[in-house]
mmCIF file of the N, C-alpha and C atoms, coordinates in Angstrom:
data_MODEL
# 
_entry.id   MODEL 
# 
loop_
_atom_site.group_PDB 
_atom_site.id 
_atom_site.type_symbol 
_atom_site.label_atom_id 
_atom_site.label_alt_id 
_atom_site.label_comp_id 
_atom_site.label_asym_id 
_atom_site.label_entity_id 
_atom_site.label_seq_id 
_atom_site.pdbx_PDB_ins_code 
_atom_site.Cartn_x 
_atom_site.Cartn_y 
_atom_site.Cartn_z 
_atom_site.occupancy 
_atom_site.B_iso_or_equiv 
_atom_site.pdbx_formal_charge 
_atom_site.auth_seq_id 
_atom_site.auth_comp_id 
_atom_site.auth_asym_id 
_atom_site.auth_atom_id 
_atom_site.pdbx_PDB_model_num 
ATOM 1   N N  . UNK A 1 1  ? 9.424   20.504 -11.743 1.00 0.00 ? 1  UNK A N  1 
ATOM 2   C CA . UNK A 1 1  ? 8.384   19.663 -12.392 1.00 0.00 ? 1  UNK A CA 1 
ATOM 3   C C  . UNK A 1 1  ? 8.138   18.445 -11.614 1.00 0.00 ? 1  UNK A C  1 
ATOM 4   N N  . UNK A 1 2  ? 9.162   17.761 -11.143 1.00 0.00 ? 2  UNK A N  1 
ATOM 5   C CA . UNK A 1 2  ? 9.087   16.512 -10.601 1.00 0.00 ? 2  UNK A CA 1 
ATOM 6   C C  . UNK A 1 2  ? 8.580   16.722 -9.226  1.00 0.00 ? 2  UNK A C  1 
ATOM 7   N N  . UNK A 1 3  ? 8.704   17.727 -8.649  1.00 0.00 ? 3  UNK A N  1 
ATOM 8   C CA . UNK A 1 3  ? 8.033   17.610 -7.205  1.00 0.00 ? 3  UNK A CA 1 
ATOM 9   C C  . UNK A 1 3  ? 6.355   18.150 -7.278  1.00 0.00 ? 3  UNK A C  1 
ATOM 10  N N  . UNK A 1 4  ? 6.090   18.474 -8.501  1.00 0.00 ? 4  UNK A N  1 
ATOM 11  C CA . UNK A 1 4  ? 4.638   18.432 -8.714  1.00 0.00 ? 4  UNK A CA 1 
ATOM 12  C C  . UNK A 1 4  ? 4.168   17.262 -8.998  1.00 0.00 ? 4  UNK A C  1 
ATOM 13  N N  . UNK A 1 5  ? 4.691   16.475 -9.667  1.00 0.00 ? 5  UNK A N  1 
ATOM 14  C CA . UNK A 1 5  ? 4.157   14.810 -10.091 1.00 0.00 ? 5  UNK A CA 1 
ATOM 15  C C  . UNK A 1 5  ? 3.893   14.257 -8.809  1.00 0.00 ? 5  UNK A C  1 
ATOM 16  N N  . UNK A 1 6  ? 4.871   14.451 -7.897  1.00 0.00 ? 6  UNK A N  1 
ATOM 17  C CA . UNK A 1 6  ? 5.139   13.407 -6.366  1.00 0.00 ? 6  UNK A CA 1 
ATOM 18  C C  . UNK A 1 6  ? 4.145   14.144 -5.487  1.00 0.00 ? 6  UNK A C  1 
ATOM 19  N N  . UNK A 1 7  ? 3.480   15.039 -5.650  1.00 0.00 ? 7  UNK A N  1 
ATOM 20  C CA . UNK A 1 7  ? 2.576   15.965 -4.718  1.00 0.00 ? 7  UNK A CA 1 
ATOM 21  C C  . UNK A 1 7  ? 1.200   15.326 -5.352  1.00 0.00 ? 7  UNK A C  1 
ATOM 22  N N  . UNK A 1 8  ? 0.776   15.143 -6.915  1.00 0.00 ? 8  UNK A N  1 
ATOM 23  C CA . UNK A 1 8  ? -0.125  14.823 -7.176  1.00 0.00 ? 8  UNK A CA 1 
ATOM 24  C C  . UNK A 1 8  ? -0.315  13.173 -6.819  1.00 0.00 ? 8  UNK A C  1 
ATOM 25  N N  . UNK A 1 9  ? 0.575   12.315 -7.218  1.00 0.00 ? 9  UNK A N  1 
ATOM 26  C CA . UNK A 1 9  ? 0.755   11.126 -6.676  1.00 0.00 ? 9  UNK A CA 1 
ATOM 27  C C  . UNK A 1 9  ? 0.152   10.617 -5.566  1.00 0.00 ? 9  UNK A C  1 
ATOM 28  N N  . UNK A 1 10 ? 0.701   11.992 -4.258  1.00 0.00 ? 10 UNK A N  1 
ATOM 29  C CA . UNK A 1 10 ? 0.832   11.765 -3.071  1.00 0.00 ? 10 UNK A CA 1 
ATOM 30  C C  . UNK A 1 10 ? -0.836  11.913 -2.419  1.00 0.00 ? 10 UNK A C  1 
ATOM 31  N N  . UNK A 1 11 ? -0.886  13.306 -3.138  1.00 0.00 ? 11 UNK A N  1 
ATOM 32  C CA . UNK A 1 11 ? -2.641  13.334 -2.843  1.00 0.00 ? 11 UNK A CA 1 
ATOM 33  C C  . UNK A 1 11 ? -4.013  12.409 -3.521  1.00 0.00 ? 11 UNK A C  1 
ATOM 34  N N  . UNK A 1 12 ? -3.873  11.533 -4.688  1.00 0.00 ? 12 UNK A N  1 
ATOM 35  C CA . UNK A 1 12 ? -3.981  10.619 -5.177  1.00 0.00 ? 12 UNK A CA 1 
ATOM 36  C C  . UNK A 1 12 ? -4.203  9.283  -4.439  1.00 0.00 ? 12 UNK A C  1 
ATOM 37  N N  . UNK A 1 13 ? -2.971  9.476  -3.793  1.00 0.00 ? 13 UNK A N  1 
ATOM 38  C CA . UNK A 1 13 ? -2.870  8.167  -2.444  1.00 0.00 ? 13 UNK A CA 1 
ATOM 39  C C  . UNK A 1 13 ? -3.823  8.618  -1.135  1.00 0.00 ? 13 UNK A C  1 
ATOM 40  N N  . UNK A 1 14 ? -3.617  9.677  -1.225  1.00 0.00 ? 14 UNK A N  1 
ATOM 41  C CA . UNK A 1 14 ? -4.764  10.486 -0.005  1.00 0.00 ? 14 UNK A CA 1 
ATOM 42  C C  . UNK A 1 14 ? -5.825  9.824  -0.081  1.00 0.00 ? 14 UNK A C  1 
ATOM 43  N N  . UNK A 1 15 ? -6.528  10.227 -1.557  1.00 0.00 ? 15 UNK A N  1 
ATOM 44  C CA . UNK A 1 15 ? -7.981  10.250 -2.011  1.00 0.00 ? 15 UNK A CA 1 
ATOM 45  C C  . UNK A 1 15 ? -8.481  8.795  -2.066  1.00 0.00 ? 15 UNK A C  1 
ATOM 46  N N  . UNK A 1 16 ? -7.558  7.805  -2.077  1.00 0.00 ? 16 UNK A N  1 
ATOM 47  C CA . UNK A 1 16 ? -7.916  6.343  -2.321  1.00 0.00 ? 16 UNK A CA 1 
ATOM 48  C C  . UNK A 1 16 ? -7.912  5.867  -0.990  1.00 0.00 ? 16 UNK A C  1 
ATOM 49  N N  . UNK A 1 17 ? -7.224  6.685  -0.150  1.00 0.00 ? 17 UNK A N  1 
ATOM 50  C CA . UNK A 1 17 ? -7.825  6.398  1.480   1.00 0.00 ? 17 UNK A CA 1 
ATOM 51  C C  . UNK A 1 17 ? -8.988  6.302  1.904   1.00 0.00 ? 17 UNK A C  1 
ATOM 52  N N  . UNK A 1 18 ? -9.108  7.958  1.309   1.00 0.00 ? 18 UNK A N  1 
ATOM 53  C CA . UNK A 1 18 ? -10.489 8.215  1.864   1.00 0.00 ? 18 UNK A CA 1 
ATOM 54  C C  . UNK A 1 18 ? -11.650 7.814  1.096   1.00 0.00 ? 18 UNK A C  1 
ATOM 55  N N  . UNK A 1 19 ? -11.432 6.922  -0.045  1.00 0.00 ? 19 UNK A N  1 
ATOM 56  C CA . UNK A 1 19 ? -12.591 6.786  -0.427  1.00 0.00 ? 19 UNK A CA 1 
ATOM 57  C C  . UNK A 1 19 ? -13.092 5.709  0.273   1.00 0.00 ? 19 UNK A C  1 
ATOM 58  N N  . UNK A 1 20 ? -12.153 4.804  0.971   1.00 0.00 ? 20 UNK A N  1 
ATOM 59  C CA . UNK A 1 20 ? -13.017 3.715  1.313   1.00 0.00 ? 20 UNK A CA 1 
ATOM 60  C C  . UNK A 1 20 ? -13.666 3.945  2.420   1.00 0.00 ? 20 UNK A C  1 
ATOM 61  N N  . UNK A 1 21 ? -13.745 5.230  3.121   1.00 0.00 ? 21 UNK A N  1 
ATOM 62  C CA . UNK A 1 21 ? -14.610 5.875  4.269   1.00 0.00 ? 21 UNK A CA 1 
ATOM 63  C C  . UNK A 1 21 ? -15.716 6.304  3.509   1.00 0.00 ? 21 UNK A C  1 
ATOM 64  N N  . UNK A 1 22 ? -15.852 6.822  2.052   1.00 0.00 ? 22 UNK A N  1 
ATOM 65  C CA . UNK A 1 22 ? -16.847 7.123  1.677   1.00 0.00 ? 22 UNK A CA 1 
ATOM 66  C C  . UNK A 1 22 ? -17.815 6.185  1.044   1.00 0.00 ? 22 UNK A C  1 
ATOM 67  N N  . UNK A 1 23 ? -17.438 5.320  0.436   1.00 0.00 ? 23 UNK A N  1 
ATOM 68  C CA . UNK A 1 23 ? -17.861 4.117  -0.027  1.00 0.00 ? 23 UNK A CA 1 
ATOM 69  C C  . UNK A 1 23 ? -18.059 3.170  0.566   1.00 0.00 ? 23 UNK A C  1 
ATOM 70  N N  . UNK A 1 24 ? -18.314 3.061  1.700   1.00 0.00 ? 24 UNK A N  1 
ATOM 71  C CA . UNK A 1 24 ? -18.688 2.204  3.305   1.00 0.00 ? 24 UNK A CA 1 
ATOM 72  C C  . UNK A 1 24 ? -20.321 1.075  2.778   1.00 0.00 ? 24 UNK A C  1 
ATOM 73  N N  . UNK A 1 25 ? -19.453 -0.078 2.906   1.00 0.00 ? 25 UNK A N  1 
ATOM 74  C CA . UNK A 1 25 ? -20.382 -1.367 2.672   1.00 0.00 ? 25 UNK A CA 1 
ATOM 75  C C  . UNK A 1 25 ? -20.444 -2.368 3.449   1.00 0.00 ? 25 UNK A C  1 
ATOM 76  N N  . UNK A 1 26 ? -21.454 -3.009 3.773   1.00 0.00 ? 26 UNK A N  1 
ATOM 77  C CA . UNK A 1 26 ? -21.656 -4.193 4.379   1.00 0.00 ? 26 UNK A CA 1 
ATOM 78  C C  . UNK A 1 26 ? -20.555 -5.215 4.218   1.00 0.00 ? 26 UNK A C  1 
ATOM 79  N N  . UNK A 1 27 ? -20.227 -6.026 4.987   1.00 0.00 ? 27 UNK A N  1 
ATOM 80  C CA . UNK A 1 27 ? -19.143 -7.200 4.238   1.00 0.00 ? 27 UNK A CA 1 
ATOM 81  C C  . UNK A 1 27 ? -19.104 -7.768 5.802   1.00 0.00 ? 27 UNK A C  1 
ATOM 82  N N  . UNK A 1 28 ? -17.735 -8.784 5.592   1.00 0.00 ? 28 UNK A N  1 
ATOM 83  C CA . UNK A 1 28 ? -17.328 -9.643 6.295   1.00 0.00 ? 28 UNK A CA 1 
ATOM 84  C C  . UNK A 1 28 ? -16.199 -8.586 7.500   1.00 0.00 ? 28 UNK A C  1 
ATOM 85  N N  . UNK A 1 29 ? -16.432 -9.163 9.016   1.00 0.00 ? 29 UNK A N  1 
ATOM 86  C CA . UNK A 1 29 ? -15.922 -8.414 9.938   1.00 0.00 ? 29 UNK A CA 1 
ATOM 87  C C  . UNK A 1 29 ? -16.644 -7.253 10.087  1.00 0.00 ? 29 UNK A C  1 
ATOM 88  N N  . UNK A 1 30 ? -17.514 -6.798 10.032  1.00 0.00 ? 30 UNK A N  1 
ATOM 89  C CA . UNK A 1 30 ? -18.432 -5.451 10.604  1.00 0.00 ? 30 UNK A CA 1 
ATOM 90  C C  . UNK A 1 30 ? -18.860 -4.985 9.682   1.00 0.00 ? 30 UNK A C  1 
ATOM 91  N N  . UNK A 1 31 ? -19.478 -4.016 9.584   1.00 0.00 ? 31 UNK A N  1 
ATOM 92  C CA . UNK A 1 31 ? -20.819 -3.243 8.787   1.00 0.00 ? 31 UNK A CA 1 
ATOM 93  C C  . UNK A 1 31 ? -20.130 -2.025 8.619   1.00 0.00 ? 31 UNK A C  1 
ATOM 94  N N  . UNK A 1 32 ? -20.323 -1.520 7.135   1.00 0.00 ? 32 UNK A N  1 
ATOM 95  C CA . UNK A 1 32 ? -20.389 0.107  6.963   1.00 0.00 ? 32 UNK A CA 1 
ATOM 96  C C  . UNK A 1 32 ? -18.640 0.158  7.194   1.00 0.00 ? 32 UNK A C  1 
ATOM 97  N N  . UNK A 1 33 ? -18.494 1.689  7.842   1.00 0.00 ? 33 UNK A N  1 
ATOM 98  C CA . UNK A 1 33 ? -17.308 2.218  8.067   1.00 0.00 ? 33 UNK A CA 1 
ATOM 99  C C  . UNK A 1 33 ? -16.508 1.491  9.069   1.00 0.00 ? 33 UNK A C  1 
ATOM 100 N N  . UNK A 1 34 ? -16.503 0.524  10.069  1.00 0.00 ? 34 UNK A N  1 
ATOM 101 C CA . UNK A 1 34 ? -16.044 0.103  10.642  1.00 0.00 ? 34 UNK A CA 1 
ATOM 102 C C  . UNK A 1 34 ? -15.258 -0.953 10.003  1.00 0.00 ? 34 UNK A C  1 
ATOM 103 N N  . UNK A 1 35 ? -16.010 -1.712 8.847   1.00 0.00 ? 35 UNK A N  1 
ATOM 104 C CA . UNK A 1 35 ? -15.165 -2.530 8.189   1.00 0.00 ? 35 UNK A CA 1 
ATOM 105 C C  . UNK A 1 35 ? -14.504 -1.932 7.364   1.00 0.00 ? 35 UNK A C  1 
ATOM 106 N N  . UNK A 1 36 ? -14.586 -0.625 6.589   1.00 0.00 ? 36 UNK A N  1 
ATOM 107 C CA . UNK A 1 36 ? -13.523 -0.116 5.809   1.00 0.00 ? 36 UNK A CA 1 
ATOM 108 C C  . UNK A 1 36 ? -12.497 0.207  6.256   1.00 0.00 ? 36 UNK A C  1 
ATOM 109 N N  . UNK A 1 37 ? -12.638 0.694  7.892   1.00 0.00 ? 37 UNK A N  1 
ATOM 110 C CA . UNK A 1 37 ? -11.512 0.875  8.912   1.00 0.00 ? 37 UNK A CA 1 
ATOM 111 C C  . UNK A 1 37 ? -10.630 0.177  8.503   1.00 0.00 ? 37 UNK A C  1 
ATOM 112 N N  . UNK A 1 38 ? -11.086 -1.070 9.054   1.00 0.00 ? 38 UNK A N  1 
ATOM 113 C CA . UNK A 1 38 ? -10.269 -2.425 8.900   1.00 0.00 ? 38 UNK A CA 1 
ATOM 114 C C  . UNK A 1 38 ? -9.255  -2.260 7.765   1.00 0.00 ? 38 UNK A C  1 
ATOM 115 N N  . UNK A 1 39 ? -10.114 -2.139 6.193   1.00 0.00 ? 39 UNK A N  1 
ATOM 116 C CA . UNK A 1 39 ? -8.900  -2.123 5.088   1.00 0.00 ? 39 UNK A CA 1 
ATOM 117 C C  . UNK A 1 39 ? -8.158  -1.146 5.262   1.00 0.00 ? 39 UNK A C  1 
ATOM 118 N N  . UNK A 1 40 ? -8.383  -0.110 5.579   1.00 0.00 ? 40 UNK A N  1 
ATOM 119 C CA . UNK A 1 40 ? -7.882  1.181  5.850   1.00 0.00 ? 40 UNK A CA 1 
ATOM 120 C C  . UNK A 1 40 ? -6.085  0.870  6.577   1.00 0.00 ? 40 UNK A C  1 
ATOM 121 N N  . UNK A 1 41 ? -6.570  0.591  7.634   1.00 0.00 ? 41 UNK A N  1 
ATOM 122 C CA . UNK A 1 41 ? -5.541  -0.049 8.702   1.00 0.00 ? 41 UNK A CA 1 
ATOM 123 C C  . UNK A 1 41 ? -4.713  -0.934 8.172   1.00 0.00 ? 41 UNK A C  1 
ATOM 124 N N  . UNK A 1 42 ? -4.973  -1.427 7.211   1.00 0.00 ? 42 UNK A N  1 
ATOM 125 C CA . UNK A 1 42 ? -4.198  -2.642 6.482   1.00 0.00 ? 42 UNK A CA 1 
ATOM 126 C C  . UNK A 1 42 ? -3.310  -2.007 5.321   1.00 0.00 ? 42 UNK A C  1 
ATOM 127 N N  . UNK A 1 43 ? -4.010  -1.086 4.743   1.00 0.00 ? 43 UNK A N  1 
ATOM 128 C CA . UNK A 1 43 ? -3.662  -0.405 3.676   1.00 0.00 ? 43 UNK A CA 1 
ATOM 129 C C  . UNK A 1 43 ? -2.599  0.511  3.985   1.00 0.00 ? 43 UNK A C  1 
ATOM 130 N N  . UNK A 1 44 ? -2.551  1.445  5.243   1.00 0.00 ? 44 UNK A N  1 
ATOM 131 C CA . UNK A 1 44 ? -1.781  1.845  5.983   1.00 0.00 ? 44 UNK A CA 1 
ATOM 132 C C  . UNK A 1 44 ? -0.642  1.508  6.621   1.00 0.00 ? 44 UNK A C  1 
ATOM 133 N N  . UNK A 1 45 ? -0.950  0.107  6.776   1.00 0.00 ? 45 UNK A N  1 
ATOM 134 C CA . UNK A 1 45 ? 0.378   -0.684 7.428   1.00 0.00 ? 45 UNK A CA 1 
ATOM 135 C C  . UNK A 1 45 ? 1.278   -1.121 5.877   1.00 0.00 ? 45 UNK A C  1 
ATOM 136 N N  . UNK A 1 46 ? 0.693   -1.431 4.925   1.00 0.00 ? 46 UNK A N  1 
ATOM 137 C CA . UNK A 1 46 ? 1.497   -2.333 3.886   1.00 0.00 ? 46 UNK A CA 1 
ATOM 138 C C  . UNK A 1 46 ? 2.429   -0.731 3.488   1.00 0.00 ? 46 UNK A C  1 
ATOM 139 N N  . UNK A 1 47 ? 1.574   0.497  3.727   1.00 0.00 ? 47 UNK A N  1 
ATOM 140 C CA . UNK A 1 47 ? 2.363   1.356  3.037   1.00 0.00 ? 47 UNK A CA 1 
ATOM 141 C C  . UNK A 1 47 ? 3.751   1.935  3.934   1.00 0.00 ? 47 UNK A C  1 
ATOM 142 N N  . UNK A 1 48 ? 3.781   1.807  4.855   1.00 0.00 ? 48 UNK A N  1 
ATOM 143 C CA . UNK A 1 48 ? 4.415   1.911  5.943   1.00 0.00 ? 48 UNK A CA 1 
ATOM 144 C C  . UNK A 1 48 ? 5.492   1.328  6.116   1.00 0.00 ? 48 UNK A C  1 
ATOM 145 N N  . UNK A 1 49 ? 5.200   -0.284 5.535   1.00 0.00 ? 49 UNK A N  1 
ATOM 146 C CA . UNK A 1 49 ? 6.197   -1.346 5.206   1.00 0.00 ? 49 UNK A CA 1 
ATOM 147 C C  . UNK A 1 49 ? 7.261   -0.764 4.159   1.00 0.00 ? 49 UNK A C  1 
ATOM 148 N N  . UNK A 1 50 ? 6.300   -0.350 2.973   1.00 0.00 ? 50 UNK A N  1 
ATOM 149 C CA . UNK A 1 50 ? 6.955   0.300  1.643   1.00 0.00 ? 50 UNK A CA 1 
ATOM 150 C C  . UNK A 1 50 ? 7.986   1.341  2.052   1.00 0.00 ? 50 UNK A C  1 
ATOM 151 N N  . UNK A 1 51 ? 7.357   2.482  2.894   1.00 0.00 ? 51 UNK A N  1 
ATOM 152 C CA . UNK A 1 51 ? 8.281   3.199  2.979   1.00 0.00 ? 51 UNK A CA 1 
ATOM 153 C C  . UNK A 1 51 ? 9.504   3.195  3.985   1.00 0.00 ? 51 UNK A C  1 
ATOM 154 N N  . UNK A 1 52 ? 9.362   2.575  5.019   1.00 0.00 ? 52 UNK A N  1 
ATOM 155 C CA . UNK A 1 52 ? 10.668  1.784  5.830   1.00 0.00 ? 52 UNK A CA 1 
ATOM 156 C C  . UNK A 1 52 ? 11.569  0.704  4.974   1.00 0.00 ? 52 UNK A C  1 
ATOM 157 N N  . UNK A 1 53 ? 11.171  0.289  4.042   1.00 0.00 ? 53 UNK A N  1 
ATOM 158 C CA . UNK A 1 53 ? 12.059  -0.675 3.269   1.00 0.00 ? 53 UNK A CA 1 
ATOM 159 C C  . UNK A 1 53 ? 12.839  0.370  1.995   1.00 0.00 ? 53 UNK A C  1 
ATOM 160 N N  . UNK A 1 54 ? 12.146  1.337  1.299   1.00 0.00 ? 54 UNK A N  1 
ATOM 161 C CA . UNK A 1 54 ? 12.554  2.494  0.549   1.00 0.00 ? 54 UNK A CA 1 
ATOM 162 C C  . UNK A 1 54 ? 13.603  3.139  1.369   1.00 0.00 ? 54 UNK A C  1 
ATOM 163 N N  . UNK A 1 55 ? 13.432  3.648  2.426   1.00 0.00 ? 55 UNK A N  1 
ATOM 164 C CA . UNK A 1 55 ? 14.251  4.324  3.423   1.00 0.00 ? 55 UNK A CA 1 
ATOM 165 C C  . UNK A 1 55 ? 15.793  3.574  3.395   1.00 0.00 ? 55 UNK A C  1 
ATOM 166 N N  . UNK A 1 56 ? 15.580  2.187  3.918   1.00 0.00 ? 56 UNK A N  1 
ATOM 167 C CA . UNK A 1 56 ? 16.532  1.294  4.126   1.00 0.00 ? 56 UNK A CA 1 
ATOM 168 C C  . UNK A 1 56 ? 17.289  1.093  2.755   1.00 0.00 ? 56 UNK A C  1 
ATOM 169 N N  . UNK A 1 57 ? 16.661  0.993  1.848   1.00 0.00 ? 57 UNK A N  1 
ATOM 170 C CA . UNK A 1 57 ? 17.313  1.023  0.218   1.00 0.00 ? 57 UNK A CA 1 
ATOM 171 C C  . UNK A 1 57 ? 17.729  2.184  0.089   1.00 0.00 ? 57 UNK A C  1 
ATOM 172 N N  . UNK A 1 58 ? 17.148  3.257  0.177   1.00 0.00 ? 58 UNK A N  1 
ATOM 173 C CA . UNK A 1 58 ? 18.100  4.223  -0.211  1.00 0.00 ? 58 UNK A CA 1 
ATOM 174 C C  . UNK A 1 58 ? 19.203  4.767  0.684   1.00 0.00 ? 58 UNK A C  1 
ATOM 175 N N  . UNK A 1 59 ? 19.380  4.330  1.956   1.00 0.00 ? 59 UNK A N  1 
ATOM 176 C CA . UNK A 1 59 ? 20.668  4.567  2.891   1.00 0.00 ? 59 UNK A CA 1 
ATOM 177 C C  . UNK A 1 59 ? 21.352  3.632  2.118   1.00 0.00 ? 59 UNK A C  1 
ATOM 178 N N  . UNK A 1 60 ? 21.095  2.711  2.131   1.00 0.00 ? 60 UNK A N  1 
ATOM 179 C CA . UNK A 1 60 ? 22.255  1.408  1.186   1.00 0.00 ? 60 UNK A CA 1 
ATOM 180 C C  . UNK A 1 60 ? 22.879  1.975  -0.047  1.00 0.00 ? 60 UNK A C  1 
ATOM 181 N N  . UNK A 1 61 ? 22.229  2.583  -0.831  1.00 0.00 ? 61 UNK A N  1 
ATOM 182 C CA . UNK A 1 61 ? 22.339  3.004  -2.229  1.00 0.00 ? 61 UNK A CA 1 
ATOM 183 C C  . UNK A 1 61 ? 23.416  4.239  -1.928  1.00 0.00 ? 61 UNK A C  1 
ATOM 184 N N  . UNK A 1 62 ? 22.939  4.739  -1.018  1.00 0.00 ? 62 UNK A N  1 
ATOM 185 C CA . UNK A 1 62 ? 24.198  6.272  -0.533  1.00 0.00 ? 62 UNK A CA 1 
ATOM 186 C C  . UNK A 1 62 ? 25.306  5.829  0.306   1.00 0.00 ? 62 UNK A C  1 
ATOM 187 N N  . UNK A 1 63 ? 25.223  4.794  0.891   1.00 0.00 ? 63 UNK A N  1 
ATOM 188 C CA . UNK A 1 63 ? 26.600  3.976  1.664   1.00 0.00 ? 63 UNK A CA 1 
ATOM 189 C C  . UNK A 1 63 ? 27.532  3.745  0.229   1.00 0.00 ? 63 UNK A C  1 
ATOM 190 N N  . UNK A 1 64 ? 26.766  2.818  -0.643  1.00 0.00 ? 64 UNK A N  1 
ATOM 191 C CA . UNK A 1 64 ? 27.731  2.330  -1.927  1.00 0.00 ? 64 UNK A CA 1 
ATOM 192 C C  . UNK A 1 64 ? 27.989  3.959  -2.833  1.00 0.00 ? 64 UNK A C  1 
ATOM 193 N N  . UNK A 1 65 ? 27.935  5.033  -2.494  1.00 0.00 ? 65 UNK A N  1 
ATOM 194 C CA . UNK A 1 65 ? 28.033  6.251  -3.425  1.00 0.00 ? 65 UNK A CA 1 
ATOM 195 C C  . UNK A 1 65 ? 26.979  6.011  -4.763  1.00 0.00 ? 65 UNK A C  1 
ATOM 196 N N  . UNK A 1 66 ? 26.243  5.095  -4.615  1.00 0.00 ? 66 UNK A N  1 
ATOM 197 C CA . UNK A 1 66 ? 25.523  5.095  -5.950  1.00 0.00 ? 66 UNK A CA 1 
ATOM 198 C C  . UNK A 1 66 ? 23.992  6.030  -6.174  1.00 0.00 ? 66 UNK A C  1 
ATOM 199 N N  . UNK A 1 67 ? 24.058  6.900  -5.148  1.00 0.00 ? 67 UNK A N  1 
ATOM 200 C CA . UNK A 1 67 ? 22.838  7.707  -4.826  1.00 0.00 ? 67 UNK A CA 1 
ATOM 201 C C  . UNK A 1 67 ? 22.790  8.878  -5.658  1.00 0.00 ? 67 UNK A C  1 
# 
């Protein structure tokens, strides 16, 4: 049951990333999809940082025997 919840959250995360492309709007730094791709790149960068931090945290807990 827990794995279904994780899959649903992952799908929701992917949809939120692709929603920026579907809702293209003029704005600072570019127009339309190119501007939204800039936002997408920043969000993906933030996601990578969070995943790397979570992996290091999990490894640390595993070393201490608390995992």
